[in-house]
C-alpha positions as CSV (number, residue, x, y, z in Angstrom):
1,X,-13.2,-13.8,-12.6
2,X,-14.1,-15.5,-16.0
3,X,-10.8,-14.5,-17.2
4,X,-8.7,-16.3,-14.8
5,X,-7.0,-18.7,-17.1
6,X,-3.8,-18.6,-15.0
7,X,-5.4,-21.3,-12.6
8,X,-6.4,-23.6,-15.7
9,X,-3.1,-25.7,-15.3
10,X,-4.0,-26.4,-11.6
11,X,-7.6,-27.5,-12.5
12,X,-6.8,-31.1,-12.0
13,X,-5.4,-30.5,-8.5
14,X,-8.3,-28.5,-7.4
15,X,-10.7,-31.4,-8.7
16,X,-8.7,-33.9,-6.8
17,X,-8.7,-31.9,-3.6
18,X,-12.5,-31.4,-4.1
19,X,-13.2,-35.0,-4.6
20,X,-10.9,-36.1,-1.6
21,X,-12.8,-33.6,0.7
22,X,-16.0,-34.9,-0.6
23,X,-15.0,-38.6,0.3
24,X,-13.9,-37.5,3.9
25,X,-17.3,-35.6,4.4
26,X,-19.3,-38.6,3.2
27,X,-17.7,-41.2,5.5
28,X,-18.3,-38.5,8.4
29,X,-21.8,-37.5,7.4
30,X,-23.0,-41.2,6.7
31,X,-21.2,-43.1,9.3
32,X,-23.6,-45.3,11.6
33,X,-25.3,-43.8,14.6
34,X,-23.5,-46.3,16.7
35,X,-20.2,-44.6,15.9
36,X,-21.4,-41.4,17.5
37,X,-21.1,-41.0,21.5
38,X,-24.4,-40.0,23.1
39,X,-23.3,-36.3,23.8
40,X,-22.1,-35.7,20.3
41,X,-24.0,-33.6,17.7
42,X,-23.8,-36.6,15.2
43,X,-26.0,-38.4,17.5
44,X,-29.0,-35.9,17.0
45,X,-31.3,-37.0,14.2
46,X,-32.2,-33.5,13.0
47,X,-28.6,-32.4,12.8
48,X,-27.8,-35.6,10.7
49,X,-30.7,-34.7,8.2
50,X,-29.4,-31.1,7.8
51,X,-25.9,-32.3,7.2
52,X,-27.0,-34.9,4.7
53,X,-29.0,-32.2,2.8
54,X,-26.2,-29.7,2.9
55,X,-23.8,-32.5,1.7
56,X,-25.8,-33.3,-1.4
57,X,-26.3,-29.8,-2.3
58,X,-22.5,-29.0,-2.2
59,X,-22.1,-32.3,-4.3
60,X,-24.4,-31.0,-6.8
61,X,-22.5,-27.8,-6.8
62,X,-19.3,-29.3,-7.4
63,X,-20.7,-31.6,-10.1
64,X,-21.8,-28.3,-11.9
65,X,-18.5,-26.7,-11.4
66,X,-16.8,-29.8,-12.9
67,X,-19.3,-30.0,-16.0
68,X,-19.3,-26.2,-16.6
69,X,-16.2,-26.0,-18.7
70,X,-17.3,-28.9,-20.9
71,X,-21.0,-27.7,-21.4
72,X,-20.2,-23.9,-21.8
73,X,-19.0,-24.3,-25.4
74,X,-22.5,-25.7,-26.5
75,X,-24.2,-22.4,-25.5
76,X,-22.1,-20.1,-27.6
């Protein structure tokens, strides 16, 4: 997988798609509780907390993936 340089020209597109997906996820997860109807999953506080934790873990992984090609030359 480390030699998959065929996809390198499409890197900016993948970055854009990831950032747009994160923006939509952020808007959906961090919307006010008042926007949720009483029977929906987003109205449950425990679920909201888990969604937020998972969101920040995924955001950190995306940051690592974005920075990896620029930091990697420093190690060899």
